[in-house]
N, C-alpha and C positions, 0 to 999 in steps of 0.2 A: 360172902357179902358182908358189908358193914353198914351200920345205921347211917353213917355219914354219906356214903355213896348212894344208898337207897333214897335218902331224903333229897340229895342233889338231883337224882334222876326224876323223882316225882315233881320237883320244882321246875325242871326243864320241860317235862311233859305237860304240866299245867299251863306254863307260859305258851307253849306251842298250840295247845288246844284253845286257849283264850284268844289267840291271834288267828285261829282257824287255818292253820298251816299243816299240811300232811307231811308225814315222814318222807314220802317219796320226793316231795318238793325240796326238802332240806338236803336229802342225799344227793339229788341232782346238782344242787348248787355247791355243796362241799366236796363233790367228787368222791363220795364214799358209798358204802352199802347201807341199805335200810336196816339190815340185821345189826350192824354196828351201832346205829342210833337207837334201836330198840333195846340192846343190851345196856346202853348208857342210861336210858330211862328206867330200866329195871335195877340199876345200880350193881350190875354183875361185874365186879372188878376182876374176879377170878378168870373170866373168859378172855381177858386181854393178856397179851404176852408179858406185860409188866405194868405196874401202876402208872408208870410214866406215859405209856400209850393211852391208858384210860384218861389221864389228865389232859393230854394233848387233844384227843378227840372231843372230850367233854367241853374243853375251853372253846374250841372252834364252834361247837354246837351252840354254846351259850352266847358267843359273840354274834352269831347269825340271828339269834332271837333278840339281841339287844340287851342281854343280861350280863352284868359284871360278875364274871366267874369267881374271881378271888374274893370279892366282898360277900358273894353268896356263900362260898365255902366258909368264910370267917364267921358269918352269921349262924350257919348250921353248927359249927364247932362250938361257938359260944353257947348256943342253946343246949348242946350236949355236954358242955363243961370240959371240952377237950382242947383248950388253948394252951397246950404245953409246948408243942413244936411250933416255933415261929421262924419264918424264912428270913433271909438276909434283908428283905425289904420291909420287915415288920408285919407281914401278912401270914396268918396261920396256915399251915399246910395240913392236909388230911392225913389220918393214920396210914402209914405204909406208902405214902406218896411223897417223893422227894420235893423239897421246897422249890417252887418255880421262881427263878431269879429273873427279874425284869432288868434289861439293860438300861443303865442310867442315860438320861437325855444328853444330847450333845451340848457341851458347854457353850454359853453365849459368846465367850471369847473366841472359840474356834469358828463359830458361825460368822462373827464379825471379820475374822481374818480371811475366811474364804470369800466373803462378799468384797472385801477390799482388793484381794487379788483379781477377782473377776472384773471389778471396775477399772483397775490398772490395765488389764489385758485389753478390754474394750477401748480404752483411751489410746493405747499404742496402735491398735488397728485403725482407729479413726485418723490419727496423725499420719500414718503411712498412706492411707487412702488419699488424704488431702495432698500430700507431697507428690504422689503419683499423678493426681489430677492436674496439679500445677505444672509438672514437667511435661505432660502431654499437651497442654494448652500452649506453653512456650515453644515446644518443638513444632507444633502445627503452624505457628505463626512465624517461624524462623526459616521459611523456605526461600526459593529463588527470588520471589517478589520482594521480600524484606532486604535481601542482599542487593538487589537492583536499586531499591530506594536509598539505601545507605550510600551506594556508589554515586547516585545522582547528587545527594546532598554534599558528598565530599568534593565532587567536581565543581559544584556551585561555589563551595568555599574556596577552592583553589583559584577560581576565576575572579575572585574579589580583588580589586586593585590593592597595591601595597599601601600600608598605613601612611598617614600624612607626613610629608617631608617638612621638617622644621629647620631647613638649611638656613644658616646665618645670612643676613642681608634682607630678610622679609621686613617690610615697613611696620612701624609700631602703630597702635591705635586702630581705627576703623577705616583708614585710608585705602583707596583702591590701588593695587600694585600691578594687576594684570587685566587687560581687556581683550576679549576674544570676539572675532567676527568670522562666522562660518557660512559659506554658500556652497550648496551641492550642485555640481554640473552633471552628475550622473547618480545612479542608485548606489548607496553605500550604507552599511551598518556602522553606527557611531556610538561609542560609550564614553561619556564625559562626566567627570566628577569635579566640582568646584568647591574648594575648602571643606570637602568631606560631607556637605549637606545639600548640594545642588546636583542631582544626578540626572543624566539623560542617557537612555539606552534604547535606541530604536533605529529603524531604517529610514534614512533620509532619501526622499525622491528628488529628481531634478527640479531646481528652483527653490527648494526649501532653504531657509536661512536661520541663523541663530546668532544672537548677540548676548554676551555674558561677561560678568566681572568677577574677580576674585582678589582676595587680599594676600593669600599665602601660596596657593598653587592650583594648577589644573592637572588632571590625569586623563590621558587620551588613549583610546583604542579605536582604530579605524580599519575596517575590513578592506576598503578600496581607496587608498589615499589619492590615487590619480583622479578620482571623481569629486574630490573635496578641495575647494579653495579656502585657505585658512590664513587669517591675519591675527597677529599678536601685537597689541599696543599700536595698531595702525600699520604694521609692517608685515609683508608676506612671510609666512613661516613654513618651514619644511621640517616635519617630525619623523620622516622615514629613516630606518637604519640602513645598513649596507645591503640588506636583502630586499629593501623596498617595503617593509612592513612597518606598521605603527601599532605597538602593543604595550599597554601600561607605561606610556611615556609620561614622565613627571616634569612639568615646567614650573619654575619658581622665579621670583624676581632676581635671584642670584644667577640663574642659568638661561634666562630668556634670550640673551644676546646670542647664545650658541645656536638657537633655532631661527633667529631673524637676520642672520648674516652680520652681526655686530651692531644692529640698530640699538640705540640707547633705550633704557627703561623710561617710563613716563615720569614727568616732573611731579614730585609729591608735595602737597600743600603743607604748610607749617600748621601744626595742630593748635598753636597758641593764637596766631593772628588770622588764620584762614587764607593767607596769601601764599603763592608759590615762592620757592626759594629765590627765583629771579625777580621777585617783586610784583609779578602779575597775578591776576586772580583767575581761577579755573571754575568754569560753570559746571555744576553737577551733570553727569550723564545718566540717562535712564537706561535700564536693561529691558530689552524686548525680545520676544521670540516669535518668529513667523512660522506657520505650519504647525503640525502636531509635535509638541515638545516631548511627549512620552513620559512626563513626570508621573 
């Protein structure tokens, strides 16, 4: 035995008794035997396999009681005047006991690096989850219904009449070049566009009529041409092709005679004097629609 270990044992024993803790309680918590703790309190260094084993058991015992083992050993050695052997950490080691080296703390730089890698990893996981969620939403909304809707929109676009015809020969200014008179003798669906801004698209019933004017062109689509009486500039007009259909037919001042059997285009007023070319005056005509226009 040595005075150093005896004093250490007495210090641990006094702390245990002050806290009213039994050796049996400590042995159960430290997973060791009561005899081991008793030998530590007696400072019996020789009963241990080596001084290292004594130091390890004594340190665990002290930590359980809340005692700083190394500082206690240092205080005892200082009191005994035995501060000759100093460990690598600057803490005195007892005679015959190898210095206990405490591992240095992890450098702050290493901790920062590890935290940074963790944040980057979590960010990548979040981005991947967001991308997968977006893909699932787009896929779930791109089924047959979406394809059908796109097909309908495309069909509607294809059915739109051809853009405005700017054929040479259209009159200048705001003068009326084309006059239309339509009377339905039977049921027929009619689509009509006048100068690109007056559109009719509806089913005409027997007796329905329509009067309309245009400066540049008319575009016709008629499902049952035989049920529609049509006049252009006061002359009966025939718009059917060889198959008997009327589909996106464009009528302009330049080609109106081709649909009216050679009937002349209407006389245009002189924009400067307000008189017709032949010297007469032309009273303005009003546009009227009878029945449901479908605008």
